[in-house]
C-alpha positions in Angstrom: 2.5 45.7 -37.0 4.0 42.4 -35.8 7.4 42.1 -35.0 9.7 39.2 -36.1 11.2 36.7 -33.6 15.0 37.2 -33.8 16.9 34.3 -35.1 19.0 32.1 -32.3 21.4 29.7 -33.1 22.4 28.6 -30.1 22.2 24.9 -30.8 23.4 25.0 -33.9 26.6 26.3 -32.7 26.9 23.9 -30.0 26.5 21.0 -32.3 28.8 22.5 -34.8 31.4 22.6 -32.2 30.7 19.3 -31.4 31.2 18.2 -34.9 34.2 20.1 -35.8 36.0 17.6 -33.0 35.5 14.8 -35.0 34.5 15.8 -38.5 36.7 18.1 -40.6 34.5 20.8 -41.4 31.7 19.8 -39.3 30.0 17.7 -42.0 30.4 15.2 -44.6 29.6 17.3 -47.4 32.1 20.6 -47.9 29.1 22.3 -49.7 26.8 21.7 -46.6 29.5 23.2 -44.3 28.9 26.5 -42.2 31.7 27.7 -44.6 29.0 28.1 -47.6 26.6 29.7 -45.5 27.0 33.3 -43.3 27.4 32.1 -39.7 25.0 33.8 -37.5 22.0 34.3 -40.3 21.8 30.8 -41.9 21.1 27.6 -40.9 23.5 25.3 -39.6 21.8 21.7 -38.6 18.0 20.9 -39.8 15.7 19.4 -37.4 12.9 18.6 -39.4 11.6 19.0 -43.3 8.4 18.9 -45.1 8.0 20.0 -48.7 10.0 22.8 -49.2 10.2 24.0 -45.6 12.5 23.2 -42.9 12.9 23.7 -39.2 16.4 24.0 -38.0 17.4 22.8 -34.7 16.8 26.3 -33.1 13.2 26.2 -34.1 13.7 28.5 -36.9 11.8 28.2 -40.1 13.1 28.5 -43.8 12.1 28.1 -47.2 14.8 25.9 -48.6 15.9 26.9 -52.0 19.1 24.4 -51.5 17.0 21.5 -51.7 19.4 19.3 -50.4 21.9 20.3 -52.7 19.1 19.8 -55.4 18.7 16.2 -55.1 15.3 17.1 -53.6 12.9 18.2 -56.3 9.9 17.0 -55.1 10.4 18.7 -51.4 11.2 16.4 -48.3 9.0 13.9 -46.3 6.6 13.5 -49.1 3.9 10.7 -48.0 3.6 8.8 -51.3 7.4 8.6 -51.5 8.0 8.0 -47.8 4.8 4.9 -47.9 6.6 3.3 -51.0 10.2 3.2 -49.0 8.4 1.8 -45.9 6.8 -0.9 -48.2 9.9 -1.7 -49.7 12.0 -2.0 -46.6 9.5 -4.5 -45.4 10.2 -6.5 -47.9 13.9 -6.0 -47.7 16.2 -3.4 -48.8 19.5 -5.3 -49.9 19.2 -8.8 -51.2 22.3 -11.3 -52.0 20.5 -11.9 -55.3 18.9 -9.6 -58.0 15.6 -8.5 -57.7 12.7 -7.6 -60.2 12.6 -4.3 -58.8 16.0 -3.5 -60.3 14.5 -4.1 -64.0 11.4 -2.0 -63.3 13.1 0.8 -62.2 16.1 0.6 -65.1 13.4 0.6 -67.6 11.8 3.6 -66.0 15.4 5.4 -65.8 
């Protein structure tokens, strides 16, 4: 029988204490704050995400059912989305005048 590694939160707690000095609640969004998750059992800061899996700053691994507060319904770090975003950034992402992309996206929405 394999024994699960006990999760640690040393880096998470360090970052939380640092954040609390400058940010009320430690984050810009109350629903992401340490007040919403059981301290000592839940991740506080994410380091990396791919699909529905996340790794916190203490290298603990999780399946993220929260999905960026339900904004991420295709998973994090999607290769096709990343490529499209990078392609657009190379063309410019904020212009002084409208762009055809606005029309194309509006029609799809």
